[in-house]
C-alpha positions in Angstrom: -15.4 -21.1 12.9 -17.1 -17.7 12.9 -20.7 -16.9 11.8 -21.1 -16.2 8.2 -22.3 -12.6 7.6 -26.2 -12.4 7.1 -28.1 -9.7 5.2 -26.2 -10.2 2.1 -27.4 -12.1 -1.2 -24.6 -14.5 -1.1 -25.9 -15.9 2.0 -29.4 -16.3 0.7 -28.1 -18.1 -2.4 -26.0 -20.4 0.1 -29.3 -21.4 1.6 -30.0 -19.0 4.4 -33.6 -18.0 4.6 -33.4 -15.4 7.6 -35.3 -12.2 7.1 -32.1 -10.1 6.5 -30.9 -12.5 3.6 -34.4 -12.8 2.1 -34.4 -9.1 2.2 -31.0 -8.8 0.5 -32.2 -11.0 -2.4 -35.4 -9.1 -2.8 -33.6 -5.9 -3.2 -31.2 -7.5 -5.7 -34.2 -9.0 -7.7 -36.0 -5.5 -7.6 -32.9 -3.9 -8.9 -32.4 -6.4 -11.6 -36.1 -6.2 -12.8 -35.7 -2.2 -12.7 -32.7 -2.4 -14.9 -34.7 -4.5 -17.5 -37.4 -2.2 -17.4 -34.9 0.6 -18.2 -33.5 -1.6 -21.0 -30.2 -1.8 -19.2 -29.8 -5.5 -18.3 -26.6 -6.6 -16.6 -23.9 -8.2 -18.9 -24.6 -11.7 -17.6 -28.3 -11.5 -18.7 -29.9 -13.5 -21.5 -31.3 -11.7 -24.6 -32.9 -13.2 -27.6 -30.6 -14.6 -30.3 -32.3 -13.2 -33.2 -29.9 -10.3 -33.8 -27.1 -12.7 -33.2 -28.3 -15.0 -35.9 -28.7 -12.2 -38.4 -25.1 -10.7 -37.7 -23.5 -14.1 -38.0 -25.3 -14.7 -41.2 -24.0 -11.4 -42.6 -20.5 -12.2 -41.5 -20.8 -15.7 -43.2 -22.0 -14.2 -46.4 -18.9 -11.9 -46.4 -16.9 -14.9 -46.4 -16.1 -15.6 -42.7 -16.2 -19.0 -41.4 -17.6 -20.2 -38.0 -14.1 -21.4 -37.0 -12.7 -17.8 -37.8 -15.6 -16.3 -35.7 -15.0 -18.4 -32.9 -11.1 -17.9 -32.8 -11.9 -14.2 -33.0 -14.2 -14.3 -30.1 -11.7 -16.3 -27.9 -13.4 -19.4 -27.8 -11.3 -22.6 -27.1 -13.2 -24.6 -29.7 -13.8 -23.8 -33.2 -17.6 -24.0 -33.1 -20.1 -21.4 -32.2 -23.0 -22.7 -30.3 -26.1 -20.5 -29.9 -29.7 -21.4 -29.8 -32.8 -19.2 -28.4 -30.8 -17.0 -26.1 -27.3 -15.5 -25.6 -25.5 -13.7 -22.8 -25.6 -10.0 -23.5 -21.7 -9.9 -23.0 -21.5 -12.4 -26.0 -23.9 -10.4 -28.1 -21.8 -7.2 -27.5 -18.6 -9.0 -28.4 -20.2 -10.4 -31.8 -21.6 -6.8 -32.5 -18.1 -5.3 -31.9 -16.4 -7.8 -34.2 -18.9 -7.4 -36.7 -18.3 -3.8 -36.9 -14.7 -4.3 -37.0 -14.8 -6.7 -40.0 -17.5 -4.7 -42.0 -16.2 -1.3 -41.8 
């Protein structure tokens, strides 16, 4: 079996701690922190769920149910589960849904 490529973050995540893999991971981490600093976190990042709670409360006040929201968001189960943080991608989906339903 051929050697795996070194100097990429995936190898670092797999457990390699050679200099090239550590450098690749450090570069990724620096870019990730810079994106947050510029207020452009990646879609997989976690954000505070305060806005999600408020948006869902508005939708519930307008007569929507949690199972309806879950179905509209494409969830398999008719339950929404959100606590202190949510993925940025999820927040965008809920915000888009709220704009569509309240407009």
